[in-house]
C-alpha positions as CSV (number, residue, x, y, z in Angstrom):
1,M,-69.5,-38.3,52.7
2,R,-69.7,-37.8,56.4
3,A,-68.2,-34.7,57.9
4,A,-65.3,-35.2,60.3
5,D,-65.7,-33.9,63.9
6,E,-62.0,-33.2,64.2
7,P,-59.4,-32.2,61.5
8,I,-57.8,-35.2,59.8
9,V,-54.0,-35.1,59.9
10,I,-52.3,-36.6,56.8
11,E,-48.9,-37.9,57.7
12,S,-48.1,-39.3,54.3
13,L,-49.5,-38.6,50.9
14,G,-49.7,-41.8,48.8
15,R,-51.0,-42.3,45.3
16,L,-54.6,-43.4,44.7
17,N,-53.9,-45.5,41.7
18,E,-52.4,-48.8,42.9
19,Y,-51.3,-49.8,39.3
20,G,-49.4,-46.6,38.3
21,A,-49.2,-42.9,38.6
22,D,-52.1,-40.8,39.5
23,D,-53.3,-38.5,36.7
24,L,-53.1,-35.0,38.2
25,L,-51.8,-33.1,41.2
26,V,-52.9,-29.5,41.8
27,C,-51.1,-27.3,44.4
28,C,-50.4,-23.7,45.1
29,A,-47.1,-21.8,45.7
30,S,-47.5,-18.7,47.9
31,F,-45.5,-16.7,50.4
32,E,-46.7,-19.0,53.2
33,E,-44.5,-21.9,54.3
34,R,-47.5,-24.2,54.6
35,C,-47.8,-24.3,50.8
36,V,-45.0,-26.8,50.7
37,S,-46.5,-29.1,53.4
38,A,-48.4,-31.5,51.0
39,I,-45.4,-31.9,48.8
40,Q,-43.1,-32.7,51.8
41,R,-45.6,-35.4,52.9
42,M,-45.5,-37.3,49.6
43,S,-44.7,-41.0,50.2
44,A,-41.7,-42.7,48.5
45,N,-44.1,-44.4,46.0
46,F,-46.1,-41.3,45.1
47,R,-46.2,-40.7,41.4
48,V,-48.3,-38.5,39.2
49,R,-48.5,-37.9,35.4
50,Y,-49.1,-34.1,35.5
51,S,-48.6,-31.5,38.2
52,I,-50.1,-28.0,38.1
53,I,-48.7,-25.3,40.4
54,F,-50.8,-22.1,40.8
55,V,-48.6,-19.2,41.8
56,I,-50.3,-16.4,43.8
57,E,-48.2,-13.4,42.9
58,E,-47.8,-10.7,45.6
59,P,-45.0,-8.2,45.0
60,R,-44.4,-7.6,48.7
61,Y,-43.6,-11.3,49.2
62,Q,-42.0,-12.2,45.9
63,D,-38.8,-13.6,47.4
64,A,-40.7,-16.0,49.6
65,I,-43.0,-17.0,46.8
66,D,-40.1,-17.7,44.5
67,F,-38.3,-19.7,47.2
68,N,-41.4,-21.9,47.8
69,L,-42.1,-22.3,44.1
70,T,-38.5,-23.6,43.5
71,K,-38.9,-26.0,46.4
72,I,-42.2,-27.3,45.0
73,Q,-40.9,-27.6,41.5
74,T,-37.8,-29.5,42.6
75,M,-39.8,-32.0,44.6
76,L,-42.5,-32.4,41.9
77,S,-39.9,-32.9,39.1
78,R,-38.9,-36.1,40.7
79,K,-42.5,-37.4,41.2
80,T,-44.1,-36.2,37.9
81,S,-43.7,-38.2,34.7
82,E,-45.2,-36.1,31.9
83,G,-45.1,-32.4,33.0
84,V,-45.1,-29.8,35.7
85,F,-47.0,-26.7,34.7
86,V,-47.0,-23.3,36.4
87,I,-50.0,-21.0,36.2
88,R,-49.4,-17.5,37.6
89,C,-52.1,-15.2,38.9
90,Q,-52.4,-12.0,40.8
91,R,-53.6,-12.3,44.4
92,D,-56.1,-9.5,43.9
93,D,-57.3,-10.7,40.5
94,P,-57.0,-14.4,40.0
95,W,-59.4,-14.5,37.0
96,K,-56.7,-12.9,34.8
97,A,-54.6,-16.1,34.8
């Protein structure tokens, strides 16, 4: 794969499988607003069988993390056919997930 000279801006996230839902979507919920950007760019025809949301826990930002997680879960529940799974981990020790 050739490296891009400039960042590639994705305006709409469509599914890869033209015959049905994609198998898996992995995303992350954090205190940063940008964590919801991919979910907000999903096209109307985007479908996935399973979604996994990694939650980076940080006690100082828990309200923002919970807000973004709820937003992501709500959007993915409409696009995911077989299950949305949440995996929580500590920001300073992600291996304990």
